[in-house]
C-alpha positions as CSV (number, residue, x, y, z in Angstrom):
1,M,133.3,46.6,97.2
2,S,130.4,48.1,95.4
3,A,128.4,47.7,98.6
4,I,131.0,49.9,100.4
5,I,130.8,52.5,97.7
6,F,127.2,52.6,97.8
7,I,127.0,53.1,101.7
8,V,129.7,55.8,101.7
9,G,127.6,57.7,98.7
10,L,124.4,57.2,100.7
11,L,126.1,58.7,103.7
12,I,127.6,61.7,101.8
13,G,124.1,62.3,100.3
14,I,122.3,62.2,103.6
15,T,124.9,64.7,105.2
16,A,124.6,67.1,102.3
17,F,120.9,66.8,102.5
18,F,120.7,67.7,106.3
19,Y,123.4,70.5,105.8
20,I,121.3,72.2,103.0
21,L,118.1,71.7,105.3
22,S,119.7,73.4,108.2
23,L,120.8,76.4,106.0
24,I,117.3,76.8,104.6
25,S,115.8,76.7,108.1
26,D,118.4,79.3,109.5
27,G,117.5,81.5,106.6
28,M,113.8,81.4,107.3
29,N,114.2,82.0,111.0
30,K,116.3,85.2,110.1
31,S,113.6,86.4,107.8
32,R,110.8,85.8,110.5
33,S,112.8,87.6,113.0
34,G,113.5,90.4,110.8
35,G,117.0,89.8,110.1
36,I,119.2,93.1,110.2
37,K,117.1,95.9,111.8
38,R,117.8,99.5,110.5
39,K,116.9,102.7,112.1
40,T,115.1,104.8,109.6
41,V,114.8,108.5,110.1
42,K,111.7,110.0,108.6
43,Q,112.1,113.6,107.7
44,K,109.2,115.8,106.8
45,I,109.7,118.5,104.2
46,A,107.1,121.1,103.4
47,P,106.6,121.1,99.6
48,E,106.9,124.8,99.4
49,N,110.5,124.6,100.7
50,I,111.9,122.6,97.8
51,G,114.3,124.3,95.8
52,F,117.0,123.5,93.2
53,R,120.7,124.8,93.1
54,N,119.8,128.0,95.1
55,R,117.1,128.9,92.6
56,R,113.9,130.6,93.5
57,L,111.3,128.2,95.1
58,I,108.9,126.4,92.7
59,P,105.7,124.7,93.7
60,P,105.6,121.1,93.2
61,G,104.3,119.8,89.8
62,T,105.6,122.7,88.0
63,R,107.4,122.1,84.5
64,V,110.8,123.7,84.6
65,C,113.7,124.0,82.3
66,P,116.7,122.6,84.0
67,L,119.0,125.0,82.3
68,C,117.4,128.4,82.4
69,C,114.7,127.6,85.1
70,S,111.9,128.9,82.9
71,E,108.4,127.6,83.8
72,L,107.0,125.6,80.7
73,T,103.5,125.0,79.9
74,K,102.4,121.3,79.3
75,F,102.7,121.7,75.4
76,E,106.2,123.3,75.7
77,G,109.0,120.7,75.7
78,L,112.8,120.3,75.9
79,Y,115.3,120.1,73.1
80,A,117.4,117.0,73.7
81,T,119.4,114.5,71.8
82,N,120.8,111.0,72.4
83,I,124.5,110.5,73.0
84,Y,126.6,107.4,73.8
85,E,129.4,107.9,76.4
86,N,131.5,104.8,77.2
87,G,128.9,102.6,75.5
88,V,126.1,103.9,77.5
89,K,123.1,105.7,76.0
90,K,122.4,108.9,77.6
91,I,120.2,111.8,76.9
92,L,121.7,115.3,76.6
93,I,119.3,118.2,77.4
94,M,120.1,121.2,75.2
95,G,117.4,123.7,76.8
96,C,113.8,124.9,76.2
97,K,112.6,127.3,73.5
98,Y,113.7,130.2,75.6
99,C,117.5,129.2,76.1
100,F,118.2,126.8,73.2
101,K,120.2,128.5,70.4
102,D,120.6,126.7,67.4
103,N,124.0,127.2,65.8
């Protein structure tokens, strides 16, 4: 009786091994062939044409307040505070030194 259980267990183990081996080889073949190929459309945008919310065009790398669109020097910062909304920590930007009004 124990010999039959041993042979059945051995057969189940061998079939499971070959099944897993075939899954791995199929995955390797898909990754070699590239799998699903997607067409990527490359779009070139000139940096001088980048705008935000229909505001005037700003050169790349310029520090700008997102509320009043004032240009900031590298020593001027934004006033902000941490808030928790639905258990998620977020940052609320209140403005720069030109548009922030303390109550």
